[in-house]
ZASE-577276 format. One record per residue: residue in three letters; x, y, z negated of N, C-alpha, C in turn; residue number from 1. Coordinates in steps of 0.2 Angstrom, whole numbers. Each point is the difference from the previous one (the first is absolute). Layout:
BEGIN
<vexgu><type>Ala</type><n_x>X</n_x><n_y>Y</n_y><n_z>Z</n_z><ca_x>X</ca_x><ca_y>Y</ca_y><ca_z>Z</ca_z><c_x>X</c_x><c_y>Y</c_y><c_z>Z</c_z><seq>NUM</seq></vexgu>
...
//
This chain:
BEGIN
<vexgu><type>Met</type><n_x>146</n_x><n_y>-137</n_y><n_z>-71</n_z><ca_x>-3</ca_x><ca_y>7</ca_y><ca_z>-1</ca_z><c_x>6</c_x><c_y>5</c_y><c_z>1</c_z><seq>1</seq></vexgu>
<vexgu><type>Thr</type><n_x>-1</n_x><n_y>5</n_y><n_z>4</n_z><ca_x>6</ca_x><ca_y>5</ca_y><ca_z>0</ca_z><c_x>-1</c_x><c_y>6</c_y><c_z>-5</c_z><seq>2</seq></vexgu>
<vexgu><type>Asp</type><n_x>6</n_x><n_y>3</n_y><n_z>-1</n_z><ca_x>0</ca_x><ca_y>5</ca_y><ca_z>-5</ca_z><c_x>-6</c_x><c_y>5</c_y><c_z>1</c_z><seq>3</seq></vexgu>
<vexgu><type>Leu</type><n_x>-1</n_x><n_y>2</n_y><n_z>6</n_z><ca_x>-5</ca_x><ca_y>5</ca_y><ca_z>2</ca_z><c_x>-7</c_x><c_y>-3</c_y><c_z>-2</c_z><seq>4</seq></vexgu>
<vexgu><type>Thr</type><n_x>-1</n_x><n_y>-6</n_y><n_z>2</n_z><ca_x>-7</ca_x><ca_y>-3</ca_y><ca_z>-2</ca_z><c_x>-1</c_x><c_y>0</c_y><c_z>-7</c_z><seq>5</seq></vexgu>
<vexgu><type>Gln</type><n_x>5</n_x><n_y>-1</n_y><n_z>-4</n_z><ca_x>0</ca_x><ca_y>-1</ca_y><ca_z>-7</ca_z><c_x>-2</c_x><c_y>7</c_y><c_z>-3</c_z><seq>6</seq></vexgu>
<vexgu><type>Val</type><n_x>3</n_x><n_y>6</n_y><n_z>3</n_z><ca_x>-1</ca_x><ca_y>7</ca_y><ca_z>-3</ca_z><c_x>-7</c_x><c_y>1</c_y><c_z>2</c_z><seq>7</seq></vexgu>
<vexgu><type>Gln</type><n_x>-2</n_x><n_y>-2</n_y><n_z>6</n_z><ca_x>-7</ca_x><ca_y>2</ca_y><ca_z>2</ca_z><c_x>-5</c_x><c_y>-4</c_y><c_z>-5</c_z><seq>8</seq></vexgu>
<vexgu><type>Leu</type><n_x>1</n_x><n_y>-6</n_y><n_z>-2</n_z><ca_x>-4</ca_x><ca_y>-3</ca_y><ca_z>-5</ca_z><c_x>0</c_x><c_y>3</c_y><c_z>-6</c_z><seq>9</seq></vexgu>
<vexgu><type>Ile</type><n_x>6</n_x><n_y>2</n_y><n_z>-3</n_z><ca_x>0</ca_x><ca_y>4</ca_y><ca_z>-6</ca_z><c_x>-4</c_x><c_y>6</c_y><c_z>0</c_z><seq>10</seq></vexgu>
<vexgu><type>Lys</type><n_x>1</n_x><n_y>4</n_y><n_z>6</n_z><ca_x>-4</ca_x><ca_y>6</ca_y><ca_z>0</ca_z><c_x>-8</c_x><c_y>-2</c_y><c_z>0</c_z><seq>11</seq></vexgu>
<vexgu><type>Thr</type><n_x>-2</n_x><n_y>-5</n_y><n_z>4</n_z><ca_x>-7</ca_x><ca_y>-2</ca_y><ca_z>0</ca_z><c_x>-2</c_x><c_y>-2</c_y><c_z>-7</c_z><seq>12</seq></vexgu>
<vexgu><type>Gln</type><n_x>3</n_x><n_y>-4</n_y><n_z>-4</n_z><ca_x>-2</ca_x><ca_y>-2</ca_y><ca_z>-7</ca_z><c_x>0</c_x><c_y>6</c_y><c_z>-4</c_z><seq>13</seq></vexgu>
<vexgu><type>Thr</type><n_x>5</n_x><n_y>5</n_y><n_z>0</n_z><ca_x>0</ca_x><ca_y>6</ca_y><ca_z>-4</ca_z><c_x>-6</c_x><c_y>4</c_y><c_z>1</c_z><seq>14</seq></vexgu>
<vexgu><type>Leu</type><n_x>-1</n_x><n_y>1</n_y><n_z>7</n_z><ca_x>-6</ca_x><ca_y>4</ca_y><ca_z>1</ca_z><c_x>-6</c_x><c_y>-3</c_y><c_z>-3</c_z><seq>15</seq></vexgu>
<vexgu><type>Ala</type><n_x>-1</n_x><n_y>-6</n_y><n_z>1</n_z><ca_x>-6</ca_x><ca_y>-4</ca_y><ca_z>-3</ca_z><c_x>0</c_x><c_y>1</c_y><c_z>-7</c_z><seq>16</seq></vexgu>
<vexgu><type>Arg</type><n_x>6</n_x><n_y>0</n_y><n_z>-4</n_z><ca_x>0</ca_x><ca_y>1</ca_y><ca_z>-7</ca_z><c_x>-2</c_x><c_y>7</c_y><c_z>-2</c_z><seq>17</seq></vexgu>
<vexgu><type>Ile</type><n_x>2</n_x><n_y>5</n_y><n_z>4</n_z><ca_x>-2</ca_x><ca_y>7</ca_y><ca_z>-1</ca_z><c_x>-8</c_x><c_y>0</c_y><c_z>1</c_z><seq>18</seq></vexgu>
<vexgu><type>Val</type><n_x>-3</n_x><n_y>-3</n_y><n_z>4</n_z><ca_x>-7</ca_x><ca_y>0</ca_y><ca_z>1</ca_z><c_x>-3</c_x><c_y>-2</c_y><c_z>-6</c_z><seq>19</seq></vexgu>
<vexgu><type>Glu</type><n_x>2</n_x><n_y>-6</n_y><n_z>-3</n_z><ca_x>-3</ca_x><ca_y>-3</ca_y><ca_z>-6</ca_z><c_x>1</c_x><c_y>4</c_y><c_z>-6</c_z><seq>20</seq></vexgu>
<vexgu><type>Ile</type><n_x>6</n_x><n_y>3</n_y><n_z>-1</n_z><ca_x>1</ca_x><ca_y>4</ca_y><ca_z>-6</ca_z><c_x>-4</c_x><c_y>7</c_y><c_z>0</c_z><seq>21</seq></vexgu>
<vexgu><type>Thr</type><n_x>-1</n_x><n_y>3</n_y><n_z>6</n_z><ca_x>-3</ca_x><ca_y>6</ca_y><ca_z>0</ca_z><c_x>-7</c_x><c_y>0</c_y><c_z>1</c_z><seq>22</seq></vexgu>
<vexgu><type>Ser</type><n_x>-3</n_x><n_y>-6</n_y><n_z>1</n_z><ca_x>-7</ca_x><ca_y>-1</ca_y><ca_z>1</ca_z><c_x>-4</c_x><c_y>1</c_y><c_z>-7</c_z><seq>23</seq></vexgu>
<vexgu><type>Glu</type><n_x>4</n_x><n_y>-2</n_y><n_z>-5</n_z><ca_x>-2</ca_x><ca_y>2</ca_y><ca_z>-7</ca_z><c_x>6</c_x><c_y>1</c_y><c_z>-5</c_z><seq>24</seq></vexgu>
<vexgu><type>Met</type><n_x>2</n_x><n_y>7</n_y><n_z>1</n_z><ca_x>5</ca_x><ca_y>2</ca_y><ca_z>-4</ca_z><c_x>-1</c_x><c_y>-1</c_y><c_z>-7</c_z><seq>25</seq></vexgu>
<vexgu><type>Lys</type><n_x>5</n_x><n_y>-3</n_y><n_z>-4</n_z><ca_x>0</ca_x><ca_y>-1</ca_y><ca_z>-7</ca_z><c_x>5</c_x><c_y>4</c_y><c_z>-4</c_z><seq>26</seq></vexgu>
<vexgu><type>Pro</type><n_x>-2</n_x><n_y>2</n_y><n_z>-6</n_z><ca_x>5</ca_x><ca_y>4</ca_y><ca_z>-4</ca_z><c_x>6</c_x><c_y>-5</c_y><c_z>-2</c_z><seq>27</seq></vexgu>
<vexgu><type>Ser</type><n_x>5</n_x><n_y>4</n_y><n_z>-2</n_z><ca_x>6</ca_x><ca_y>-3</ca_y><ca_z>-2</ca_z><c_x>-1</c_x><c_y>-3</c_y><c_z>-7</c_z><seq>28</seq></vexgu>
<vexgu><type>Tyr</type><n_x>3</n_x><n_y>-6</n_y><n_z>-2</n_z><ca_x>-1</ca_x><ca_y>-2</ca_y><ca_z>-7</ca_z><c_x>6</c_x><c_y>-5</c_y><c_z>-2</c_z><seq>29</seq></vexgu>
<vexgu><type>Asn</type><n_x>-1</n_x><n_y>-2</n_y><n_z>-6</n_z><ca_x>5</ca_x><ca_y>-4</ca_y><ca_z>-3</ca_z><c_x>-4</c_x><c_y>-6</c_y><c_z>-3</c_z><seq>30</seq></vexgu>
<vexgu><type>Ile</type><n_x>3</n_x><n_y>-6</n_y><n_z>1</n_z><ca_x>-3</ca_x><ca_y>-7</ca_y><ca_z>-3</ca_z><c_x>6</c_x><c_y>-4</c_y><c_z>-2</c_z><seq>31</seq></vexgu>
<vexgu><type>Asp</type><n_x>0</n_x><n_y>-1</n_y><n_z>-6</n_z><ca_x>5</ca_x><ca_y>-4</ca_y><ca_z>-3</ca_z><c_x>7</c_x><c_y>2</c_y><c_z>1</c_z><seq>32</seq></vexgu>
<vexgu><type>Gly</type><n_x>1</n_x><n_y>7</n_y><n_z>0</n_z><ca_x>7</ca_x><ca_y>3</ca_y><ca_z>2</ca_z><c_x>1</c_x><c_y>0</c_y><c_z>7</c_z><seq>33</seq></vexgu>
<vexgu><type>Gln</type><n_x>-4</n_x><n_y>-2</n_y><n_z>4</n_z><ca_x>1</ca_x><ca_y>1</ca_y><ca_z>8</ca_z><c_x>-4</c_x><c_y>6</c_y><c_z>2</c_z><seq>34</seq></vexgu>
<vexgu><type>Ser</type><n_x>4</n_x><n_y>4</n_y><n_z>4</n_z><ca_x>-3</ca_x><ca_y>7</ca_y><ca_z>2</ca_z><c_x>-2</c_x><c_y>-1</c_y><c_z>7</c_z><seq>35</seq></vexgu>
<vexgu><type>Val</type><n_x>-6</n_x><n_y>2</n_y><n_z>2</n_z><ca_x>-3</ca_x><ca_y>0</ca_y><ca_z>7</ca_z><c_x>-1</c_x><c_y>7</c_y><c_z>2</c_z><seq>36</seq></vexgu>
<vexgu><type>Gln</type><n_x>4</n_x><n_y>3</n_y><n_z>4</n_z><ca_x>-1</ca_x><ca_y>7</ca_y><ca_z>3</ca_z><c_x>-2</c_x><c_y>0</c_y><c_z>7</c_z><seq>37</seq></vexgu>
<vexgu><type>Trp</type><n_x>-7</n_x><n_y>1</n_y><n_z>1</n_z><ca_x>-2</ca_x><ca_y>-1</ca_y><ca_z>7</ca_z><c_x>3</c_x><c_y>5</c_y><c_z>5</c_z><seq>38</seq></vexgu>
<vexgu><type>Gly</type><n_x>1</n_x><n_y>7</n_y><n_z>-3</n_z><ca_x>3</ca_x><ca_y>5</ca_y><ca_z>4</ca_z><c_x>7</c_x><c_y>-2</c_y><c_z>2</c_z><seq>39</seq></vexgu>
<vexgu><type>Val</type><n_x>4</n_x><n_y>-3</n_y><n_z>-4</n_z><ca_x>6</ca_x><ca_y>-2</ca_y><ca_z>2</ca_z><c_x>0</c_x><c_y>-6</c_y><c_z>5</c_z><seq>40</seq></vexgu>
<vexgu><type>Tyr</type><n_x>-4</n_x><n_y>-4</n_y><n_z>-1</n_z><ca_x>-1</ca_x><ca_y>-6</ca_y><ca_z>4</ca_z><c_x>-2</c_x><c_y>2</c_y><c_z>7</c_z><seq>41</seq></vexgu>
<vexgu><type>His</type><n_x>-5</n_x><n_y>5</n_y><n_z>1</n_z><ca_x>-2</ca_x><ca_y>2</ca_y><ca_z>6</ca_z><c_x>6</c_x><c_y>4</c_y><c_z>4</c_z><seq>42</seq></vexgu>
<vexgu><type>Arg</type><n_x>4</n_x><n_y>4</n_y><n_z>-4</n_z><ca_x>5</ca_x><ca_y>3</ca_y><ca_z>3</ca_z><c_x>5</c_x><c_y>-5</c_y><c_z>3</c_z><seq>43</seq></vexgu>
<vexgu><type>Tyr</type><n_x>2</n_x><n_y>-6</n_y><n_z>-4</n_z><ca_x>4</ca_x><ca_y>-5</ca_y><ca_z>2</ca_z><c_x>-3</c_x><c_y>-3</c_y><c_z>7</c_z><seq>44</seq></vexgu>
<vexgu><type>Leu</type><n_x>-6</n_x><n_y>-1</n_y><n_z>0</n_z><ca_x>-3</ca_x><ca_y>-3</ca_y><ca_z>6</ca_z><c_x>1</c_x><c_y>5</c_y><c_z>6</c_z><seq>45</seq></vexgu>
<vexgu><type>Thr</type><n_x>-2</n_x><n_y>6</n_y><n_z>0</n_z><ca_x>1</ca_x><ca_y>5</ca_y><ca_z>5</ca_z><c_x>7</c_x><c_y>0</c_y><c_z>2</c_z><seq>46</seq></vexgu>
<vexgu><type>Asp</type><n_x>5</n_x><n_y>0</n_y><n_z>-5</n_z><ca_x>7</ca_x><ca_y>0</ca_y><ca_z>2</ca_z><c_x>2</c_x><c_y>-6</c_y><c_z>4</c_z><seq>47</seq></vexgu>
<vexgu><type>Met</type><n_x>-3</n_x><n_y>-5</n_y><n_z>-2</n_z><ca_x>1</ca_x><ca_y>-7</ca_y><ca_z>4</ca_z><c_x>-2</c_x><c_y>1</c_y><c_z>7</c_z><seq>48</seq></vexgu>
<vexgu><type>Val</type><n_x>-6</n_x><n_y>3</n_y><n_z>1</n_z><ca_x>-3</ca_x><ca_y>0</ca_y><ca_z>7</ca_z><c_x>5</c_x><c_y>5</c_y><c_z>4</c_z><seq>49</seq></vexgu>
<vexgu><type>Lys</type><n_x>2</n_x><n_y>5</n_y><n_z>-3</n_z><ca_x>5</ca_x><ca_y>5</ca_y><ca_z>3</ca_z><c_x>6</c_x><c_y>-4</c_y><c_z>2</c_z><seq>50</seq></vexgu>
<vexgu><type>Trp</type><n_x>3</n_x><n_y>-4</n_y><n_z>-5</n_z><ca_x>6</ca_x><ca_y>-4</ca_y><ca_z>2</ca_z><c_x>-1</c_x><c_y>-4</c_y><c_z>6</c_z><seq>51</seq></vexgu>
<vexgu><type>Cys</type><n_x>-6</n_x><n_y>-4</n_y><n_z>0</n_z><ca_x>-2</ca_x><ca_y>-4</ca_y><ca_z>6</ca_z><c_x>0</c_x><c_y>4</c_y><c_z>7</c_z><seq>52</seq></vexgu>
<vexgu><type>Asp</type><n_x>-3</n_x><n_y>5</n_y><n_z>-1</n_z><ca_x>0</ca_x><ca_y>4</ca_y><ca_z>6</ca_z><c_x>7</c_x><c_y>3</c_y><c_z>3</c_z><seq>53</seq></vexgu>
<vexgu><type>Asp</type><n_x>4</n_x><n_y>1</n_y><n_z>-5</n_z><ca_x>7</ca_x><ca_y>2</ca_y><ca_z>2</ca_z><c_x>3</c_x><c_y>-6</c_y><c_z>3</c_z><seq>54</seq></vexgu>
<vexgu><type>Gln</type><n_x>-1</n_x><n_y>-6</n_y><n_z>-3</n_z><ca_x>4</ca_x><ca_y>-6</ca_y><ca_z>3</ca_z><c_x>-3</c_x><c_y>-2</c_y><c_z>7</c_z><seq>55</seq></vexgu>
<vexgu><type>Ile</type><n_x>-7</n_x><n_y>1</n_y><n_z>0</n_z><ca_x>-3</ca_x><ca_y>-2</ca_y><ca_z>7</ca_z><c_x>2</c_x><c_y>5</c_y><c_z>5</c_z><seq>56</seq></vexgu>
<vexgu><type>Asn</type><n_x>0</n_x><n_y>7</n_y><n_z>-1</n_z><ca_x>2</ca_x><ca_y>5</ca_y><ca_z>5</ca_z><c_x>8</c_x><c_y>-1</c_y><c_z>1</c_z><seq>57</seq></vexgu>
<vexgu><type>Ala</type><n_x>4</n_x><n_y>-2</n_y><n_z>-4</n_z><ca_x>7</ca_x><ca_y>-1</ca_y><ca_z>1</ca_z><c_x>1</c_x><c_y>-6</c_y><c_z>5</c_z><seq>58</seq></vexgu>
<vexgu><type>Gln</type><n_x>-5</n_x><n_y>-4</n_y><n_z>1</n_z><ca_x>1</ca_x><ca_y>-6</ca_y><ca_z>4</ca_z><c_x>-3</c_x><c_y>2</c_y><c_z>7</c_z><seq>59</seq></vexgu>
<vexgu><type>Ser</type><n_x>-4</n_x><n_y>5</n_y><n_z>0</n_z><ca_x>-3</ca_x><ca_y>2</ca_y><ca_z>7</ca_z><c_x>4</c_x><c_y>3</c_y><c_z>4</c_z><seq>60</seq></vexgu>
<vexgu><type>Pro</type><n_x>0</n_x><n_y>-1</n_y><n_z>7</n_z><ca_x>4</ca_x><ca_y>3</ca_y><ca_z>5</ca_z><c_x>-2</c_x><c_y>8</c_y><c_z>0</c_z><seq>61</seq></vexgu>
<vexgu><type>Phe</type><n_x>5</n_x><n_y>4</n_y><n_z>1</n_z><ca_x>-2</ca_x><ca_y>7</ca_y><ca_z>1</ca_z><c_x>4</c_x><c_y>3</c_y><c_z>5</c_z><seq>62</seq></vexgu>
<vexgu><type>Glu</type><n_x>-3</n_x><n_y>6</n_y><n_z>2</n_z><ca_x>3</ca_x><ca_y>4</ca_y><ca_z>6</ca_z><c_x>2</c_x><c_y>7</c_y><c_z>-2</c_z><seq>63</seq></vexgu>
<vexgu><type>Ile</type><n_x>6</n_x><n_y>3</n_y><n_z>2</n_z><ca_x>1</ca_x><ca_y>7</ca_y><ca_z>-2</ca_z><c_x>0</c_x><c_y>3</c_y><c_z>6</c_z><seq>64</seq></vexgu>
<vexgu><type>Gln</type><n_x>-4</n_x><n_y>6</n_y><n_z>1</n_z><ca_x>0</ca_x><ca_y>4</ca_y><ca_z>5</ca_z><c_x>4</c_x><c_y>6</c_y><c_z>-1</c_z><seq>65</seq></vexgu>
<vexgu><type>Thr</type><n_x>4</n_x><n_y>2</n_y><n_z>5</n_z><ca_x>4</ca_x><ca_y>7</ca_y><ca_z>-1</ca_z><c_x>-2</c_x><c_y>4</c_y><c_z>6</c_z><seq>66</seq></vexgu>
<vexgu><type>Gln</type><n_x>2</n_x><n_y>6</n_y><n_z>0</n_z><ca_x>-1</ca_x><ca_y>5</ca_y><ca_z>5</ca_z><c_x>6</c_x><c_y>4</c_y><c_z>0</c_z><seq>67</seq></vexgu>
<vexgu><type>Ala</type><n_x>3</n_x><n_y>1</n_y><n_z>6</n_z><ca_x>6</ca_x><ca_y>4</ca_y><ca_z>0</ca_z><c_x>-3</c_x><c_y>7</c_y><c_z>4</c_z><seq>68</seq></vexgu>
<vexgu><type>Tyr</type><n_x>3</n_x><n_y>6</n_y><n_z>-3</n_z><ca_x>-1</ca_x><ca_y>6</ca_y><ca_z>2</ca_z><c_x>6</c_x><c_y>3</c_y><c_z>4</c_z><seq>69</seq></vexgu>
<vexgu><type>Thr</type><n_x>-1</n_x><n_y>3</n_y><n_z>6</n_z><ca_x>5</ca_x><ca_y>3</ca_y><ca_z>3</ca_z><c_x>-1</c_x><c_y>7</c_y><c_z>1</c_z><seq>70</seq></vexgu>
//
């Protein structure tokens, strides 16, 4: 599996997790000293998707167009 394929898989899994947690948003809570903050978790996931997009775009070929004026 290539690095690009792995990043694409991470993005797919992260997007699926975002769908899961946003379908029934839950309040933040504490259980036995463990804190669960859904807003922070959601932000982490969206940051991960952005990171994946950046990595995928960095691997894509690109073209720069310039124009000279005389």
